[in-house]
N, C-alpha and C positions, 0 to 999 in steps of 0.2 A: 500568553501563548501566543502564537504564530497561526495564526486563521487555516492560513492558506500554505501546497508545499506544493512544486511541481511533482513529477510524474517520476523523475528521473530519479528526486530524492525518495516516495514512497517504491519502487523498487527497489535501493538502492537498503532501508530496511526488509523489506523479502526477502531476501538474500538473508543478512543478516541471524534473520532467528529463524534460517533454513526452508524458504519458498523454494517455486522450481519451478522454469513455466512448464505448464501444459499442453498451449496453443498459444494459435494468431488467429483468431483470425476481425478479417479491414484491421480497426485500431485499438477496439478491444482486448485486450494481454492475462490470457486468464493462468492464476499460479497456485497448486496446490501448493502442502505441506506433508508431511511422509502421516503424521498422525490423523488422516483425511480431511484440513481446514482446504477450507476455499474464496477464492476471492479474485473478482476480475479488477484490470484496471482499464481505462481508455487514455488514449496515448493519444491528445494528439496535436496537434504544434503548435508556440507560444502560447498553452494554454494551462493551467492552475489548477485543483482540482478542490473545487468544491468547501467552504465548511460543510455540509449536509453531507456529504457519501463521508470525506476526511473520516465523520466521524464514528458514519455506517460499515466505515474499512473499516476504524479498528476495535469496536467495541464486539460488534455483530460475527465480521468474517476469519479477523487476529485472532480475537476474542485478550488481548491484554489490552491495560488502561493508558485514558489517554497520558498520565505520567510519563510512562514507561514507553511507550510512541515514543517521546518524545526526547526522557532523557535518549533512546534511542537515538535517535538524533540529530543532538546537541554532539555523542563522540564521533561524529565521519570525523 
């Protein structure tokens, strides 16, 4: 399992599952889903999302399983 992904890869998944950009404040991009789910993705140049933040976003914000997330990423 890939432990880190780029913010660009995360944004691809967010758009694929129906999230839309709500606002941007500095390097933090806020996304919202029509069903009310929300998440914030830090986009820093040349940095990846660490494994802890990645798992938090997948489980708590997106409310999908790790397997489902990485399956979507492979379909890219």
